[in-house]
KEBA-165324 format. One record per residue (C-alpha): residue in three letters; x, y, z negated. Coordinates in steps of 0.1 Angstrom, whole numbers, plus 5000, padded with zeros to 4 digits. Layout:
// residues N
ALAXYZ;...
This chain:
// residues 406
MET228423080267;GLU230823380270;SER234523330264;GLU236423530238;GLY238423690266;ALA235223800283;LYS234023960251;ARG237324140246;MET237124280281;GLU233624410275;GLN234824590244;THR237724770262;ALA236524820298;GLU234525120310;ALA230825030311;LEU228325040340;TYR225225220327;ILE221925110342;GLN218525280338;MET215625060346;PHE212825260329;GLY211325520352;SER213625570381;PHE216525330388;GLN219925480381;MET223525340380;ARG226325530364;TYR230025430359;GLY231425630331;GLU230325990339;LYS230025920376;PRO226525860391;LEU226425580417;THR222825600430;ARG222725920450;GLU222325700481;LYS219025710499;ARG216825410497;ARG217825290532;ASP219925010518;THR217124820501;TYR219024490500;PHE221824650480;LEU219424820455;SER217324510451;LEU220324290445;MET221724530419;GLN218424560401;ILE217824190396;LEU221424090391;LEU222224360366;HIS218924310347;HIS220023950343;ALA223724030338;ARG224223790309;THR222123500321;GLY222723520358;VAL220223450386;GLY219723120403;ARG220523110440;ASP217023010450;ASP215423280429;LEU217823540443;GLU217023430479;ASP213223460471;ALA213623800456;LEU215823940484;ILE214723750515;GLY211223640506;ASP209223510536;ARG211423670562;GLU212223450592;VAL216023380589;GLU217923080603;ASN220023020572;ARG218923170539;HIS222123080521;GLN224223250548;ALA221923560548;LEU222323590510;GLN226123550512;THR226123840538;ILE224024060515;ILE226423990486;TYR229524050508;LYS228224390519;ALA227224480483;LYS230824400471;ARG232224630497;LYS229824900488;LEU230524880451;LYS234224920458;SER233625220480;MET231625370452;GLY234725380430;LEU234225080407;PRO237524920397;GLU238524620419;ALA237024300406;ASN235024000419;TYR231824190412;ILE229423900420;PHE230323540418;LEU228623200421;GLU229022930395;LYS227022600395;GLY224222750417;ILE223923070396;TYR225023420406;TYR226623630379;TRP227823990375;THR231524010366;PRO232324040328;GLU235224260338;ILE232824550341;PRO230324540312;VAL226724640317;LYS224824860294;GLU221124860304;ASP218325050288;ALA215824760292;ALA218224520274;GLU218624770246;PHE214824790243;ASP214624410241;ARG217324410213;LEU215624680193;TYR212224520196;GLU213424180185;GLN215224330155;ALA212124520145;VAL209924210147;GLY212524010127;THR213024240097;ASP210924250065;ASN212124600055;GLU209324840066;GLU211525150067;GLU214124970088;ARG211324820110;PHE209925170116;LEU213325310126;LEU213925030151;TYR210425070166;ARG210925440170;GLU214325390186;ALA212825140210;ILE209925380218;TYR212325660228;THR214425410249;TYR211325350270;LYS211325640295;GLY208525510318;GLU207425200337;PHE210124940344;LEU211425010380;SER208225220386;ALA209025270423;TYR209224890428;ALA205924780413;GLY205224570444;VAL208224350439;MET207024030421;TRP209723990395;ALA209924370387;GLY206124390384;ALA206124100359;GLU208824260338;ALA207024600340;ARG203924430325;ARG205924270298;TYR207724590288;ARG204424780289;ALA202924540264;MET205924560241;PHE205924940243;TYR202224930233;GLU203024720203;CYS205924940192;VAL203725250193;GLN200825080175;GLN203224940147;ALA205025280143;ALA201625460142;ARG200425220115;ILE203425290093;LEU203125670099;ARG199425650090;LYS200225460059;ASN202725720048;GLN200326000058;ASP203026150080;TRP200726330104;TYR203426550120;GLY205326230129;LEU202126070142;GLU201426380164;LYS205026370178;LEU204725990185;GLY201426040203;ARG202726320224;TYR205726120235;ALA203625810242;SER201026000262;MET203726170282;THR205625840289;ALA202525630296;PRO199825880308;PHE196125800307;SER196725510282;ASP194625660254;TRP197625760233;GLU195926110231;SER193925950203;LEU197025950181;ILE197426330186;MET193726390179;GLU194026180147;ALA197126370135;LEU195526710142;VAL192326630125;GLU194026480094;ASN196326780093;ARG193227010094;GLN194427180126;TYR190827190138;GLU191127470164;GLU194127290180;ALA192226960179;LYS189227110197;GLN191327270224;PHE193426950228;TYR190226750232;ALA188826980259;ASP192126980278;THR192326600276;VAL188826540289;ASP189426780318;SER192726610326;TYR191226260326;LEU188426390349;LYS190626580373;GLU193326320376;ARG191425990372;GLY187726080376;ILE186925910343;THR186226020308;PRO188625940279;SER188025630258;SER185825580228;LYS188925630206;ILE189225990215;MET185426040213;GLU185425890178;MET188226130168;MET186026420181;GLU183126300159;ARG185426290129;LEU186626640138;GLY183026770137;ARG182326600103;GLN185526730087;MET185727080101;ARG184827350077;HIS185227730082;SER186027970054;TYR183428220044;LYS182928500068;VAL180328770071;LEU177928740101;ASP179329040120;GLN182828880120;ILE181428540132;GLN179428710159;ALA182528900171;GLU184428570174;LEU181528420194;THR181128710218;GLU182728660252;LYS185428910262;SER184229140290;GLU187129060313;GLU186128690311;SER182528740319;GLN182628810357;GLY180528570379;GLY179428230366;TYR180528090333;LEU183527850339;CYS183927600311;THR185427260302;TYR183526940306;PRO182726890269;VAL181327250267;PHE179327180299;CYS177826870284;GLY176827060253;ILE175227340273;TYR173327080295;GLN172026900264;VAL170827230248;ILE169127340280;SER167427000283;ARG166027050249;MET164927400256;MET163227280288;GLU160927070267;ARG159027390258;GLY158727470296;GLY159027810312;GLN162327770331;SER163427580361;VAL167027450360;TYR169027260386;LEU172227060385;MET174427090416;LEU177426870425;CYS179827020450;THR182326780467;ILE185026870491;VAL184926650522;ASP187226610552;GLY186426660589;LYS184626320590;GLY182426400560;ASN184326170536;PRO185226300500;MET188926400498;LYS190726210471;GLU194226360465;GLY197126560478;LYS198526910478;ARG195927030503;LEU193126910481;ASN194627110451;GLU194627420472;LEU191027370485;SER189827300449;ALA191227630437;ARG189527810466;LEU186227630461;GLY186227720424;GLU186628090432;ALA183928070459;ILE181427900434;ILE182228150406;GLY181728440430;SER178528290445;VAL176428200414;ARG174828440389;HIS176228560356;GLY174228310336;ASP175028000356;ILE177427740343;VAL180327590362;ASN182727310355;GLN185527150376;TYR184426790372;GLY187326640391;ASN189826730417;GLY187626840446;GLN184426830427;PHE182427100407;LEU179327080386;VAL177027390385;LEU174027450363;LEU171727690380;ILE169527860354;ASN165927980360;THR165927930398;THR164027740425;ARG165127460449;GLU164927710478;ASN167427940459;CYS169727640455;SER170027640493;VAL170828010492;VAL173627940467;GLU175027670490;ARG175127920519;ARG176928180498;ILE179527930487;ASN180127810523;GLN180528170535;LYS183228240509;PHE184927900512;ILE184827800549;ALA187227990571;GLU187128000609;GLY188427680624;GLN188427500590;ARG187527130594;THR187027060557;GLY183727140541;VAL181527090510;ARG178826830504;TYR176026930480;HIS173826720458;VAL171126890438;ASN168826750410;SER166326920388;VAL167226900351;ILE163626800345;CYS162026560370;GLU159726750394;ALA156126650395;
């Protein structure tokens, strides 16, 4: 229970501002305090757990577990006291006003009430609890929205391996999910599609690859922004494949189906339509590079055409491998190699062949009206353009016939 004196101090003293969402930051007034490098992990860990529990305090045993863990030390209490002593000296050297910054009372360590703490995570908790507790829908939406914009990313994202921080990160992630869902429900009810699109874009930027793109798709479709929806869908599928090697969820796929059902073009004469469909000459050099959804559509059409016979089509998967023959997974070097491989493939296949960058370091190629022997010729052409002298990385090829060979 806080005393009236402590409350008055909090109202008049300069506050210590703490950012827990995304990167950890400390600021006193206008002065940033966390420019230090992460060498002093004890100090940063102590500040994080203590300031996050500034009002309730942290039990001595819990603090020792969080800071010392399983390390072999002779006296855990003495080790903790040393960490706190050094932290107090550091806080003073940072320019905080003189105070007994950290004190022990009945087995619990507290942060001093003389320097009030304003923490983004605590503010998120407050907004969430108020939103859940109100019956006024307009007020509830405003509280949810404010909570959503308070969440700037995972709680202590760089410290996900720390047990208490990981547990809090999961709790806040679930709360953020509920806030977005509830806010989206109200926007949907009010048919505020621009608001829903804005919400979806913020949520997908803050929590990437969490299917919030489905809100953007829904808003674009409901707002009849069909061309934007098609482009967004293609970009989203490519992004999921390149960054995560997976396709988006069924939510986004369902939105795409709705888009197809709702989309209607205004009347145009055939010549105008054909002009829109015709590929620009400057874009038609080498193989046809397309997004994964377009690639899927072309593959399915070709499969149907092959039922009539007369053509031989092969699907080739090109994967960048390291010097030991293992697929490369990530990194700046892989990004550079992927760009080079894409250029090599486009320049090595024929005008009517179809190319898609399936993931980072992987490409799919549809080789139209060719033979398996010619697939080997294409592989050699790609290698000649891609592999430089002394280069250790290479390309692994897998080739299947679109129709099973007899």
